[in-house]
C-alpha positions as CSV (number, residue, x, y, z in Angstrom):
1,M,-98.9,103.7,103.9
2,L,-100.3,104.1,100.3
3,E,-103.7,106.0,99.9
4,F,-106.4,104.4,98.3
5,G,-105.6,104.3,94.7
6,E,-101.8,105.7,94.7
7,T,-99.0,103.8,93.6
8,T,-95.4,103.5,94.6
9,T,-94.3,106.1,91.6
10,E,-96.8,108.3,92.6
11,K,-95.9,108.6,96.0
12,S,-92.2,108.4,95.7
13,E,-93.0,111.8,93.7
14,N,-94.8,113.4,96.2
15,A,-92.0,112.8,98.6
16,A,-89.7,114.2,96.5
17,L,-92.2,117.5,96.6
18,I,-93.3,117.4,99.4
19,S,-91.7,116.9,103.2
20,D,-91.2,118.2,106.7
21,S,-88.2,120.4,107.9
22,T,-86.7,120.8,111.0
23,E,-84.8,123.7,112.6
24,A,-81.9,121.5,111.9
25,T,-82.3,121.3,108.5
26,F,-84.7,124.9,107.4
27,M,-81.2,126.4,105.6
28,Q,-80.8,122.9,103.4
29,D,-84.4,122.3,102.9
30,V,-85.8,125.5,102.0
31,V,-82.8,128.6,102.2
32,E,-80.3,126.4,99.8
33,A,-83.5,124.1,98.1
34,S,-84.8,128.3,96.7
35,K,-81.8,128.8,94.8
36,E,-82.9,125.7,92.1
37,V,-86.5,126.0,92.5
38,P,-89.3,128.2,94.7
39,I,-90.3,126.1,97.9
40,I,-93.5,127.1,99.3
41,V,-93.4,126.7,102.7
42,D,-96.3,125.9,105.5
43,F,-96.7,126.7,108.8
44,W,-99.0,125.0,111.0
45,A,-100.2,123.2,113.9
46,P,-101.4,120.1,114.8
47,W,-104.2,121.8,116.7
48,C,-104.5,124.7,114.3
49,G,-107.8,123.8,112.6
50,P,-107.8,125.5,109.4
51,C,-104.9,124.2,108.9
52,K,-105.9,120.6,108.2
53,T,-108.1,122.7,105.0
54,L,-105.4,124.6,104.1
55,G,-102.3,122.0,103.9
56,P,-104.0,119.6,101.3
57,M,-105.4,121.9,99.4
58,L,-102.0,123.4,98.8
59,E,-100.4,120.4,98.6
60,Q,-102.8,119.4,96.0
61,A,-101.8,122.7,93.7
62,V,-97.9,122.2,94.2
63,T,-98.3,118.3,92.5
64,E,-100.3,119.3,90.2
65,A,-97.4,121.7,89.3
66,G,-95.2,119.4,88.2
67,G,-92.5,120.0,89.6
68,K,-91.9,123.7,88.9
69,V,-92.5,124.4,92.8
70,R,-92.1,122.6,95.9
71,M,-93.5,122.6,99.2
72,V,-92.0,122.3,102.8
73,K,-94.0,122.1,106.2
74,V,-92.9,123.5,109.2
75,N,-94.8,122.2,113.1
76,V,-94.4,125.8,114.5
77,D,-94.7,123.5,117.4
78,E,-91.4,121.8,117.4
79,N,-90.1,124.6,116.3
80,P,-90.5,128.0,117.6
81,Q,-86.8,129.7,116.5
82,I,-87.7,129.7,113.0
83,S,-91.7,131.1,113.9
84,A,-89.7,133.6,115.8
85,Q,-87.0,134.3,113.8
86,L,-89.6,134.7,110.4
87,K,-92.1,136.9,112.7
88,I,-95.3,134.3,112.5
89,Q,-97.8,135.8,114.9
90,S,-100.6,133.3,113.4
91,I,-101.3,129.9,111.5
92,P,-101.6,129.1,108.7
93,T,-99.0,131.0,107.7
94,V,-97.3,130.5,104.0
95,Y,-94.2,131.8,102.5
96,A,-92.6,131.5,99.5
97,F,-89.1,131.1,99.1
98,F,-86.9,131.6,96.2
99,D,-83.2,132.5,95.1
100,G,-82.3,132.1,99.1
101,K,-85.0,134.7,100.4
102,P,-88.6,135.1,101.3
103,V,-90.7,136.4,98.0
104,D,-94.4,135.7,98.9
105,G,-96.8,134.8,100.8
106,F,-100.4,135.0,102.9
107,Q,-101.6,134.2,106.4
108,G,-104.9,132.4,107.1
109,A,-106.8,130.2,104.9
110,V,-108.1,130.9,101.7
111,Q,-109.9,130.0,98.8
112,G,-109.1,126.9,96.5
113,S,-109.0,130.1,93.2
114,E,-106.0,131.6,95.5
115,I,-104.0,129.3,96.7
116,T,-103.5,128.0,92.3
117,A,-103.0,131.7,91.0
118,F,-100.1,131.4,94.6
119,V,-98.5,128.1,93.4
120,A,-98.9,129.4,89.5
121,K,-97.5,133.0,90.0
122,M,-94.6,131.1,92.5
123,A,-93.7,128.1,89.2
124,E,-93.0,130.8,87.1
125,L,-90.1,131.5,89.6
126,G,-88.5,128.5,88.5
127,P,-86.8,126.8,85.3
128,D,-88.8,126.2,82.7
129,G,-87.3,124.9,80.0
130,G,-85.9,127.9,78.0
131,L,-89.8,128.6,76.9
132,A,-88.7,131.9,79.1
133,E,-86.4,132.5,75.8
134,A,-88.9,130.9,73.4
135,V,-91.6,133.6,74.7
136,E,-88.6,136.5,74.1
137,A,-88.1,135.4,70.3
138,A,-91.9,135.7,70.0
139,E,-92.3,139.1,70.9
140,A,-89.7,139.7,69.3
141,M,-90.2,138.1,66.4
142,L,-94.3,139.9,66.7
143,A,-91.9,143.4,67.4
144,E,-90.3,143.6,64.0
145,G,-93.8,142.4,61.9
146,A,-93.1,138.8,61.4
147,A,-96.1,138.2,62.8
148,V,-97.0,134.9,61.6
149,D,-93.6,133.5,62.5
150,A,-94.4,135.0,66.6
151,A,-98.0,132.7,66.1
152,E,-95.6,129.6,65.0
153,T,-93.8,129.9,67.6
154,F,-95.9,131.0,70.4
155,A,-98.8,127.7,69.8
156,A,-95.4,125.2,69.6
157,I,-94.7,127.4,73.1
158,L,-98.9,126.3,73.9
159,E,-97.7,122.7,72.3
160,E,-95.1,122.6,75.5
161,E,-97.0,124.1,78.1
162,P,-100.4,124.7,78.0
163,D,-101.1,127.4,80.2
164,N,-97.9,129.5,79.9
165,A,-99.9,133.1,80.2
166,A,-97.7,135.1,78.2
167,A,-97.9,132.9,75.1
168,Y,-101.5,132.5,75.3
169,G,-101.7,136.5,75.0
170,G,-98.9,136.4,72.7
171,L,-100.5,134.4,70.4
172,V,-104.1,136.7,70.5
173,R,-101.9,139.9,69.5
174,A,-100.3,138.2,66.8
175,H,-103.5,137.4,65.7
176,L,-104.8,140.9,66.2
177,A,-101.7,141.8,64.0
178,L,-102.5,139.4,61.3
179,D,-106.5,141.6,61.5
180,D,-107.8,138.3,62.1
181,L,-110.1,139.6,64.9
182,E,-112.2,136.5,65.1
183,Q,-109.6,133.4,65.2
184,A,-107.6,136.0,68.2
185,E,-111.1,136.1,70.3
186,A,-111.7,132.3,69.5
187,I,-108.1,131.9,71.2
188,L,-108.5,134.7,74.1
189,N,-111.9,132.1,74.5
190,G,-110.0,129.3,74.5
191,A,-108.0,130.1,77.2
192,P,-107.9,127.5,80.3
193,A,-109.9,129.3,83.4
194,E,-107.0,129.8,86.0
195,I,-105.2,132.1,83.7
196,S,-108.2,134.2,82.7
197,A,-106.7,136.5,85.2
198,A,-103.2,136.6,84.3
199,P,-102.1,140.2,83.3
200,E,-101.1,138.8,79.5
201,L,-104.8,137.8,79.1
202,E,-106.0,140.7,79.9
203,L,-103.7,143.0,78.2
204,A,-104.7,141.1,74.8
205,H,-108.5,141.1,75.7
206,A,-108.2,145.1,76.4
207,Q,-106.4,144.6,72.6
208,L,-109.0,142.8,71.4
209,E,-111.5,145.3,72.1
210,L,-109.2,148.3,71.3
211,A,-109.0,146.5,67.5
212,K,-113.0,145.9,67.6
213,Q,-113.7,149.5,68.1
214,A,-111.1,150.8,65.3
215,A,-113.3,148.6,62.4
216,D,-116.2,151.2,63.0
217,A,-114.0,154.1,64.1
218,G,-114.7,157.1,62.0
219,P,-112.6,159.8,59.9
220,V,-110.1,161.7,62.4
221,A,-110.2,165.2,60.5
222,E,-114.1,164.8,60.3
223,L,-114.6,163.8,63.9
224,R,-112.1,166.8,64.9
225,A,-114.1,169.0,63.0
226,A,-116.9,168.2,65.0
227,V,-115.5,168.6,68.5
228,D,-114.2,172.3,67.2
229,A,-117.5,173.4,65.9
230,D,-119.5,172.2,69.5
231,P,-117.0,171.3,72.0
232,A,-120.0,170.6,74.7
233,S,-120.5,167.6,72.3
234,N,-119.6,164.2,75.2
235,Q,-120.7,162.2,72.3
236,A,-118.4,164.0,69.6
237,R,-115.3,163.6,71.4
238,F,-115.9,160.7,73.0
239,D,-116.1,159.2,68.7
240,L,-113.1,161.6,68.9
241,A,-110.9,159.6,70.8
242,L,-112.1,156.3,69.5
243,A,-110.6,157.1,65.8
244,L,-107.3,158.7,67.6
245,H,-106.8,155.9,68.7
246,A,-107.5,153.3,66.0
247,N,-105.2,155.9,64.0
248,G,-102.4,155.0,66.1
249,D,-102.2,159.0,68.2
250,V,-102.4,156.9,71.4
251,Q,-101.3,159.2,73.4
252,E,-104.3,162.6,71.7
253,A,-107.1,159.6,72.1
254,V,-105.6,159.8,76.7
255,D,-106.0,163.3,75.8
256,E,-109.4,163.9,74.8
257,L,-111.0,160.7,76.4
258,L,-109.1,163.0,80.2
259,E,-111.6,166.0,79.1
260,L,-114.3,164.3,78.7
261,F,-114.3,162.8,82.2
262,R,-113.1,166.4,83.4
263,R,-115.7,167.5,82.1
264,D,-118.7,165.2,82.7
265,R,-117.6,162.2,84.1
266,E,-120.8,160.3,85.1
267,W,-121.2,161.1,81.0
268,D,-122.7,157.2,79.2
269,G,-122.3,155.6,82.4
270,G,-118.4,156.9,82.6
271,A,-117.3,155.9,79.5
272,A,-115.0,157.8,79.4
273,K,-113.4,156.4,82.8
274,S,-114.1,153.3,81.2
275,Q,-112.8,153.5,77.9
276,L,-109.1,155.1,79.4
277,F,-109.0,151.4,82.1
278,T,-109.4,149.4,78.4
279,I,-106.0,151.3,77.0
280,F,-103.8,151.7,79.9
281,D,-104.8,148.4,79.9
282,A,-103.8,147.8,76.5
283,L,-100.5,148.8,77.6
284,Q,-97.5,147.8,79.0
285,A,-97.5,148.4,82.8
286,Q,-94.1,151.0,82.3
287,D,-95.9,152.7,79.2
288,P,-95.5,156.4,80.0
289,I,-98.6,156.8,78.4
290,A,-100.3,154.4,80.5
291,L,-98.2,156.0,84.1
292,N,-99.1,159.5,83.0
293,G,-102.3,158.3,82.5
294,R,-103.2,157.0,85.4
295,R,-101.9,159.9,87.2
296,K,-104.1,162.0,86.2
297,L,-107.3,160.6,86.3
298,S,-106.8,159.3,89.7
299,S,-106.0,163.3,90.8
300,M,-109.8,163.8,88.7
301,I,-111.4,161.0,90.8
302,F,-110.3,162.3,94.0
303,V,-110.2,166.2,93.2
């Protein structure tokens, strides 16, 4: 039976994206199928109240993903062996499978925004029609200094996939490379709400904040002289750190901020720690400066 307002085509498409599975077909429906596209498995039971809330929300998010992920529903009362094998102790429980194995999951009823984020994260694992390769190509252009070409490529990707966080972040950084801070900020502010907290956008936001600071940074030599003349001046050391970063001396900037934090962690509302986090967020997660800086800061915090 069709739901009110649902066409035959829509029902057929939904059936292809969302289906039920049993112990006899689980390997085919989930494990094997996940080698082609991420499969989200909803373990539920008719008597489970939270399941009745979570299930429809999960189905909606999967449908809106447009085929980048599929959903399989398993009634735990009718399929106890699957539950036992996966050590499911309570429901609702949701597992995501990709490439033949479970890769993520959660238990209990969660908010709609968390469900959307979970589905979006899993959808990124699947095929994207070559967009990942296009993002890599644009990143290479940006690294080589071809910011205009990179911006055009990132923009073309967003025409195909408007919520591509990597392309959004890349487009912001391309405009930063072109010294067009106003356009970079406008692009960042225009990002879809569902990807606003994506790591790629957080990185771009941090780089934008640092670029704004760089525009007002003073001369390194003068600020270093001020610190040498009065090592106890927190403001002078903070200003020196801003100038060093604006000059491309990221490690030295981090060192000065760590020293400032060591001297007075509460100065100006914890400005040193906040600035350090901004710098770390603007770097790639595995950047040695970020890794070592976070470790040193943590050791100071928990002393």
